[in-house]
N, C-alpha and C positions, 0 to 999 in steps of 0.2 A: 769452379767456374763452368757453366754450361756453354758448350760451343755450339753455335747455331748457324745454319745456312738458310737463306731465304731465296726461294725461286719465285720470281715474279713473271707469270705467264702473260706476255704482252703481244700475243698474236702469232698464229700460224697462217691459216687461210681464213677468208671470210670476215676480216676485221674492219672493213670499210663501211661507213655509214653514209653512203652517198659521197660523190666526189673522189678525189685521189688521195686524200689524207686519211690514214688509219685513225680510228677514234682515239686511240691512246696517245696520239701525237697532237690532237686538236687542243686549242687553248681552253683552260678552265681556271677562272679567277687569276688570270695573268700568266699562267704557266701550263705546259702540256699536262694532260691528265696523268700520264705515267710518272711524271716527276713528283706529283703529290703522293702517289702510292709508295715510291721509293723513300721519300722523306719520312713518311709515317714509320716505316720499319727502321730506318736509321736512327730516328729519335728513340724508339722503344728499345732497340737492340743495337747500340752503336758499334759493337765489336763483331756483329754478324757478317758473314760472307754473303754478299748480295749478287745474285745471278739473274739477269734479265733475258728472257727468250724473245727474240724479235723475228718478225716475218723475214723470209729470205729476201735480200736486196734492200733492206731498210736500215742497215747498220750506219751507212753514211748519213742518212737523214737524221738519225738519232744523235750521232756525234756532232752534227752541225747544230742541232737544238741545244745540246749540252754547252757548246761554245756560246751560242746566242744568249742563253739564260745564265751563263756562268755557273753551271751545275757541276759541282766538284765532289759529290758523294762517290766514294770508290765503289765500283761494281764491275762485274764481268758480263760479257755478252755471248750468247750462243744463239744459233738459229732455231726458230720454232719449226715444228713439223706440220704435217697435214691435219693432225688432231692434237688435242690438248695433251693426251698421253705421250705422244711422240715428242712434244715440246719439253715436257717435264723429264722424260727419259734422257734427252740431250743434255739438259741442265745437270742431271745427276752425275753425268760423266765428269763434270768439272767441280763438283762439290768435294771439298777436301777436309778431312779431320774434324767432322762435325758430329755432335751427339744427337741433335734434333734438326729436322728439316721442315721449314714452313713453306707451303705452296699457296700463292695468292694470285688472284686475277688482277692484272694490271689496270683493268677498267673499274676497279673498286677503290677510288681515291679517297674515300671518306672513312676508311677503317681507322679506329681510334687506337692510340697507344695503350689505353687500358684494356681493350679487347685483345690486342696482341699479347700482352703480358699475362692476362688471365688464361688465354689458350695455351701458352707455353707452360704455365703452372699445371694445367690439366693434362697436358701431354706428358709431363714428367711423372705425374701420378698414374696415368692410365695408358701410356705409350701412344695413344692416338686420340686426338681431340678435334672436333669440328664445331663451328658456331651455327646455331639454328635459331629461327624465330617462328613463333606461332602465326599462322595466317589469319588475316582479318576478313577476307572475302569468303563467300560460299563457293563450293566446288561441285561440278558435275563430271562424271566420267562418261565418255561417249563410247558405246559398245558396237555401233554399226557405222553407217555412213555419216561422216562428220557434218555433211550438209543438211541432213534430214533427221538424224537421230536426236531426240530431245535429251537423251541420256538419263542418268539417275543421280540424285544428290548423294554425296558421300560425307561422312562425319569428319568435319574439319578439325575437331578437337584431337584427332589422332594424327594429324598432318603437321609437318614442320618444313619450312623452307630452309635449304642449306646454303650457307655463305662460305666465304673464305676470309681469312687464311685457314687452312687445314694443316695441323702440325702433328708430326709423327716422330717417333724414335727413328734415327737414321737407318739402323739395320733393318727395321720393319719395312720402311718405305722402299728400301733397295730390294728387299726380298719380294715385295709385292710387284715391283716392276720387272724383276728377273723371271717371275713365274709366267708360263705361257698364258696368253689372254685370248679368249674367244668372245665375240660379241662386242657391243659398244659399252664404254664406261664413261660416264659424264664427269666423274671426279675421282680424286685419289682415294677417298674413303672407300669407294666401291671396290677398287683394286685390293685394298688392305683387307676388306671383309672376306674376300675370296680365300684368304689364308686361314679363316676361322677365328680371326681376331675381332673382338668387340670394339666398336668405335664409341668413344665417350661424346655425348651431346652436351656442348657447352652453351651458355647463354649468349646469343648473338645480339646484334644491334639493328634496330629498324632503319637507322640512317646509313647503314653500311651497304648502300645501293650499288648495283652494277650498272655502269653506263651502257645502255643497250639501245634506247630510242632517243630521238632528237630531244624530246621533252625532258629526258634525264639530265641534260646539260643545264637546263634552267633550274631544275630542282637542286642539283649539286651546287650551282652558283649561289643559290639562296642559302644553302646550308653552310657554305664556306664564308659567306659575307659576315664581317664583324658586326656584333650587336650595336 
């Protein structure tokens, strides 16, 4: 049996999208965004240890939401840090006895069970697996003043947009977070690659969107609506 832990990063700083309510606590199809993310993992991996990183001072609000929505999926809570890396590092301290660790953005409530299971299979095969999708837009890279430089077109066929969850063999992810880090790292795969380990690119899903802008709520509502 593969023992799995799931770290759901649900905010350190800068998580509010206007107003006082963090986006992961805002309602989506009748329940807070974060609950959808947790439920997807519980369905896919019912025996996994689930750890949620919450912004400092938001534990009471989350506990009240769990009571309000009768949300009974077992999970642990730890505080998020000023950066994503700090949040995940805090969660790793309470991961216990797992073979693989999945790290997921709490604001990606549409991740499918099929994607989670496919990524875990790939992580077992390659030690590190992340979901990616090919972009459909054209891209330009700006090399000077962003206000005036028209930039130059780059070949989108060689680009991939990276999603979560990202799943790693537990010793590998722990080693990546234990190594001294310099500079900014936007995801866990970047930290793992510093160790000289190749990260396997798995097939992601176009509907596995991250709630970032107000319009994303309308898109997610439509995708969650029963046919």
